[in-house]
N, C-alpha and C positions, 0 to 999 in steps of 0.2 A: 503494500499499500505505499502510495507516494505521501509524503509529509505536507500537510496543508501550510501554505504560507499565510502568516497572521499579521495584520497591521493593527496597531493600537492607535486610536483617534481620539483627541482630546479636544471637544468642543469647548471654545472659550469666547464670551463676549464681554465688552467693556461695561455696558450698561447693567446695572443691578439696582433694583428698587431699594433693597434694604442696606446695601454696602456698595455704593457707587465705585466703579474702577477696581472691584475686588481682585480681579485678575493679575493687577499689577501692584498689588500693596505689598510692602516690604515685610518679610518675616525672617528676622534673624540674618539680614544681609542678601536675601535672595527673594525675587517675587514669588508670589504664589504659584503662577503658571511655570514659573522655571522649576520650582521644586516637585510639581506634579510631573513634569516632563522628565527630569532626572530620575524620579522613582520609576517611571514606567520603562526607562532605558534599562533597568536592572532585571526586567522580566526575561526569564530564559526563552518563553514561547514567542515573543514578538520578534518579527523579522524587520520591522520598521515602526517607528513612532512619529505621528503628524498631528500638529496643532491645527484645529480647523477654528477660523474667526471671521468675523465681518468687521473687526476693527484694525484701522491701520496702525495704531499704537502697539497693539498686541502683535502684529504682524512683524513690524520693524524689530520689536524687542526680541522675538524669537529669533529672527535673523541674526541679531547682534549677538546671541550666545551660540550661534551656529546650529541652531535647531532646524528641524523640518517644519514648514508652516504653509497652509494653503488658505487663500481668501474665499469666503463663501458669501452667499447671497445674504442680504439683510432681512429677507422676508420669513425667514425659518421661524416656526412657532416653537421649536424645542431643539434639544441637542441630537435627537435622534435623526432629525431632518438633515441637520448640519453634517451628520456622519454619513449619511446616505449620498449627499453631494460629493463629498470627499472620495468615498468608495468608488463611485462612479467615475470621478476624473482619474481615479487610479486605474482604471479599466480591469482586466481579468487577472492582474499580477497576483491579487490576494483572494484567497477562498474564504477567509474569515476576517471580520472587523470586530474588535473590541472598543466598546465606548466607554472610556475612562473620564470619570468626573473630573473637571477642571477646578473644582473648589476643595479638592482633598489633597492637601500638600504633603501628608505623610502617608499615603497609600502604600500599602505593603505589596512589594513586587510579587509576593506568593500569591496574593489575592487574584492578580492578573493571570499568573500561572494556572490557578485552580480553574479559571474560565477556559485557558487554552487547553488544559488536559480533558475537558468535557468534549471538545471537537475531535479528539482521536477517535471518537465514535461518529461514522459516517451518518448515523441518523440524527444526530444533534441538529436541530434548526435553530433555535435561540437558547442561550444559557445565561443564568445570572447567579448571584451569590445570596445567601440568607445566613443569619446568625441567630442562635438560640438567645432569647431574652433573658436577662439576668436580674432585672430589676422590676419588681411587681407592678409599679405604677406605669411601666412602659407599655404594658399590653393594652391600656386604655388610652394611650396618647395618639391623638388623632393625626398628629404630624408623622408618626411613625406608620408606614405601610407593613402589615401583617401578612404572612402566607402560609397556606396549607397545601400539603403535596402528597402524592400517592407513593407506593412502594417502589415505584420505579424511578423516584426522584424527579418527578414532573410536577410543576405547579399545577394545582386545582383552581385556586382562587387567591387574588390579592384584595385586602381590605383595609381601610382606616380603622375599622372595628376590630375588636378582639375576636379572633377566630381560631379554633372552633368555639362556638357557644356551648357552655356546659348544662346541659338540661338537669334541673333539680339541685344544682350546687349554688350556694350563694356567691354573688360575684367576687367578693372578699377572699374566697378560698380557691379561685380558679387558678392562680398562679401556683399553688402548692399541688394541685391536682393534674395539672396538665403541661406539657412543654408547648411554649409558644415561640414562634420564629419571627423575626423582622427581615424585611427585604433590605439589601444594601445595593445602592444604585449604581451597579455596574453590569453592563450587558456584553454578551458576545452574540454574533449573528453570521450565519452564511451570507456572504455579501449580496447573493442573488436575492435573498429574502430580505435584506435589509433595503434594497431598492424597492421591493414590493411594498414593504410597510409604509414607506414614506407616501405612497399614493392611496393607502386605505382611509376611508372615511371614520371619523370618530365613532364609537360604538356608544349604545345607551349606558352599559355599565362604566364605561370609561368615564363618560360625563358626569355620572352619578357619583363616583368615588374620587374623581380627578387623577385617576392612574392610567397612564397611557398603555401599560402593558396589558391591561384588560382587553384592549382592542386586538392585540396580537393573539391572545388566547382564543378568539373567535376562529382563528385560521391556522395557528401554528402550535407545537407543543413547547414549552419552555422548561429546560432541565435546570435543576438547582444542585448547587453544591454548598455544603455547610462551611463556613469561614470560621476559624477559631478567634479571629481578631475583628475588632469593629473598625469603622472608618470614622474619621474626624473632618467634618465638613465645615467650611466657613459660609455663613450666610448673613450673618449680622455682626455688628461691632463687638458685641458680647461673645460670640464665637471666636472672634480674632483675638481677644484676651485670654481665652481658655487656650488656643493654639500657642501664643506667645509663652504662656506658662508652662506648657508641654515641652516647648523648645528648651526651656531652661532646665527641665527635669532631665531631658535626655543628653543635655551637652555637659 
């Protein structure tokens, strides 16, 4: 079996409602997007890493550090569509594309490799990571997408609600009685499927939950792998303070 070529794509935009210009914020002497890029380069499964952006500032910054970057349209609604444009521009060179979040400066390269490993199976269409929830309150946190999956490690459903519902068990006891898993926002796609996904209309469930992966489940299977480590995303000034504290801790 011929090894699949895998490209890591980091969608990055300058505008952010809660933290403007966050891609270029300084974190211990490096920009956030530079840290994401350098972490992705450490992943063994990636044959190439590309930043996908609609910002001249981000484009010029990545070029200045010797990185690979492509300009994309300004009309994309999300990072998935931005990744799809880049995958199409790269042609048929890569069979798999991994969408790496541009706001996770300390992403573990092993998480990227977990996704890559799933594509050793030719049947894998889409892949993502999940993590066991370790804090009871988190299962009811609407900002966290939860996931249930079958014995073949295929996602059945994603929800902002706590799933599964435990019939006859007081909600305060759910965490003690059942393992719950949250979704981590990294995806891998067969590149042919990524192109198709970008053209699909939003589904009713997607619009209800505000989770785009529910659209994909109408058409494709989504394989999941359990990550031992969490992700540390930056979305607000408060998140930035947490990351700076984390950086001091590891240095």
